C-alpha positions in Angstrom: -40.5 27.7 -25.5 -41.1 24.3 -24.4 -39.1 22.5 -21.9 -37.6 20.0 -24.2 -36.7 22.5 -26.8 -35.1 24.5 -24.4 -32.9 21.5 -22.9 -31.9 20.6 -26.5 -30.5 24.1 -27.1 -28.8 24.1 -23.7 -27.2 20.9 -24.4 -25.9 22.3 -28.1 -24.6 25.4 -26.2 -22.9 23.3 -23.6 -21.3 21.0 -26.3 -20.2 23.9 -28.3 -18.6 25.8 -25.3 -16.7 22.7 -23.9 -15.7 21.5 -27.7 -14.3 25.3 -27.8 -12.3 24.9 -24.5 -10.8 21.6 -25.7 -9.8 23.3 -28.8 -8.3 26.1 -27.1 -6.6 23.9 -24.6 -4.9 22.1 -27.4 -3.2 25.2 -28.8 -1.6 25.5 -25.5 1.1 23.2 -26.4 4.9 22.4 -26.4 5.4 20.2 -29.5 8.2 17.2 -28.8 9.4 15.5 -32.1 9.9 11.8 -31.9 11.4 10.8 -35.4 8.4 10.2 -37.4 5.5 11.7 -35.6 5.1 14.7 -33.4 3.9 14.4 -29.9 2.7 17.5 -27.7 2.5 18.2 -24.2 -1.0 20.3 -24.1 -3.9 21.2 -22.1 -6.5 19.8 -24.4 -7.1 16.4 -22.4 -7.6 18.4 -19.1 -10.7 20.0 -20.7 -11.7 16.9 -22.3 -11.7 15.3 -18.8 -13.6 18.6 -17.3 -16.3 18.2 -19.9 -16.6 14.6 -19.1 -16.7 15.2 -15.4 -19.2 18.3 -15.4 -21.6 16.5 -18.0 -23.1 13.0 -18.5 -21.0 10.8 -20.8 -22.5 11.7 -24.2 -22.1 15.3 -23.6 -18.7 15.2 -22.3 -17.5 12.9 -24.9 -19.2 14.9 -27.8 -17.5 18.2 -26.6 -14.2 16.4 -26.1 -14.3 14.7 -29.6 -15.6 17.8 -31.3 -13.0 20.2 -30.1 -9.9 17.7 -30.5 -11.2 16.9 -34.0 -11.6 20.7 -35.1 -8.1 21.3 -33.8 -6.5 18.4 -35.7 -8.6 19.5 -39.0 -7.1 23.0 -38.7 -3.3 21.8 -38.1 -2.0 20.4 -41.2 0.4 18.2 -39.2 -2.7 16.3 -37.7 -5.3 16.8 -40.4 -5.6 13.1 -41.2 -5.9 11.9 -37.8 -8.8 14.0 -37.0 -11.3 11.1 -37.1 -9.2 9.0 -35.0 -8.8 12.0 -32.5 -12.7 12.3 -32.5 -13.2 8.6 -31.5 -10.4 8.8 -28.9 -11.4 12.1 -27.2 -15.0 11.1 -27.5 -14.0 7.9 -25.3 -12.0 9.7 -22.9 -15.0 12.3 -22.1 -17.5 9.5 -22.3 -15.7 7.2 -19.9 -14.9 10.0 -17.5 -18.6 11.1 -17.5 -20.1 7.6 -17.3 -17.8 6.9 -14.1 -18.4 9.8 -12.4 -21.5 9.1 -10.6 -23.2 9.9 -7.2 -23.0 7.4 -4.4 -26.0 5.9 -2.2 -26.2 9.3 -0.4 -26.4 11.2 -3.5 -23.0 12.8 -3.7 -20.0 12.5 -5.9 -16.9 11.9 -4.0 -13.5 12.9 -4.7 -12.3 9.4 -5.2 -15.0 8.8 -7.8 -14.0 11.8 -9.7 -10.4 10.9 -9.6 -11.1 7.3 -10.5 -13.2 8.5 -13.5 -10.6 11.0 -14.6 -7.8 8.4 -14.4 -9.7 5.9 -16.0 -10.8 8.2 -18.9 -7.3 9.1 -19.4 -6.0 5.6 -19.5 -8.6 4.9 -22.2 -7.1 7.5 -24.2 -3.7 6.7 -23.6 -4.1 3.3 -25.0 -6.3 4.1 -27.9 -3.6 7.1 -28.7 -0.6 4.6 -28.2 -2.2 2.0 -30.9 -2.9 5.0 -33.3 0.8 5.9 -32.9 2.1 2.3 -33.5 0.0 1.9 -36.7 0.5 5.5 -38.0 4.3 4.6 -38.0 3.8 1.5 -39.9 1.5 2.9 -42.4 3.9 5.8 -43.5 6.8 3.5 -43.9 8.5 3.2 -40.6 10.1 -0.2 -39.1 8.3 -2.1 -36.1 11.3 -0.8 -34.4 10.5 3.1 -35.2 7.0 2.4 -34.1 8.1 0.9 -30.8 10.2 4.1 -30.2 7.3 6.3 -31.3 5.1 4.5 -28.9 7.7 5.1 -26.1 8.1 8.7 -26.5 4.2 9.4 -26.8 3.7 7.3 -23.7 6.0 9.6 -21.7 4.2 12.8 -23.4 0.8 11.2 -22.8 1.6 10.4 -19.4 2.6 14.1 -18.6 -0.7 15.2 -20.1 -2.2 12.7 -17.8 -0.7 13.9 -14.8 -1.5 17.7 -15.9 -5.0 16.8 -16.7 
């Protein structure tokens, strides 16, 4: 087998394996109702960050996006948000992977890895809170209800970030 074909197969397998871990991490959750929406404390984000940190931005991003969107597609409560989940989870894994770079000595430091993980998680939180706000408005809620949902989701997202 040609080397480039072997590399492509390895990348496909890696994305599939990490997407499966993201998918399973989403199942390990505790739902938190917040009026209009349901938020969750879960392990999915930790798997998204792991995918991004272990692999380059695009591979980690794809695994994160596919795993998160697949979970949403198979859960009736989240099915409509699966395209947005793909984008926001992709962004988290991609950013973490792109920022987790080697220094001038060719090493990846703990500081760099922590900064990459925190930044990836912050990107996701911002995107998720924007989605939460507009979702409440779209389903007929008031701006006050939307801000309340954002507040609850900010708490659960922060807990997920610390776990991740």
